[in-house]
N, C-alpha and C positions, 0 to 999 in steps of 0.2 A: 657457776660451778667452776672450780679450779681444776686444771689439768694435772694429772699425776703421771710422771714418767716412770715406767716400770722396768727395772733391770733384773734379769733372771740369770742366775749362775748355773752353768752346765746343763741347762734345760734341753739343749740340743740332743742330749743322750736319752731324753725321755719324750718320745713322740707323743705319748698319751697326754702328758701335761701341756705340751704346746698346743695340741688339738683342742683341749678343753678351753684354754685361754682364747684361741681363735674363735671357737664356737660362741664364746661369751662376748666377742667383739672387742676384746682387750688389745690395745696397741702395746707391744712390748719389744724389747731388744734382748737378745741372748748374749751374755758376756761370759766367755769361757776363760777360766783362770787355772793355772797349774799350781796347786797347793799341796803341801805335805799333809796327809791325812793321819793325824796322830792324836790319841787321847789316852790318858791313864785310867779312865773310867772303866769299871767292870760292869756297871749297869748299862745294858744296851741302849736304853732311852737317853741317858746322859752322854754316852759315847757318841751317838748320832747327833745330839744337840751340839756337842763340842766341835765335831767335824763340820757341821752345817754353819755354825757361827764363824769358824775359821774361813770357810769359803766366802761367806758374806763379807767379812772384813777385807779379804783379798780383792773382791769386786769393788768395794768402796774405795780402796786405795788406787784402783786403776781408772775409775771413771772421773769425768770432770764435774758432772752435775751431782753435787752432794745432797740435793733435795730428792733424788730418786728413791722410789720404793724398791728395795732389793729383796728378792725371794731366793732363798738358798736352801737346799735340802740334800739329804743323803739317805741311804738305806744300808742295813746290815742284815746278815743272816745269822740267826741264833739257833744252836742245836745243843740240847742238854745244858742249857744255861751258859754256853760258851759262844762268844762272838767269833 
């Protein structure tokens, strides 16, 4: 079985996510990057996908091991169809 190195963006802000991975026995490294969070999308799902994709790309540019699995996520609050 091959080993997968897991890179996770900004997970240090999400204790719950870190704990889930630890409980599963997943070996991971948190990589925090400072990125501009911008999207033209009006749809909240697409907006979050755009932001998450940008964070993941920023991590990829920063790490040496380009074979790493990168998990990047974001959340938004929506009220009355407005982000």
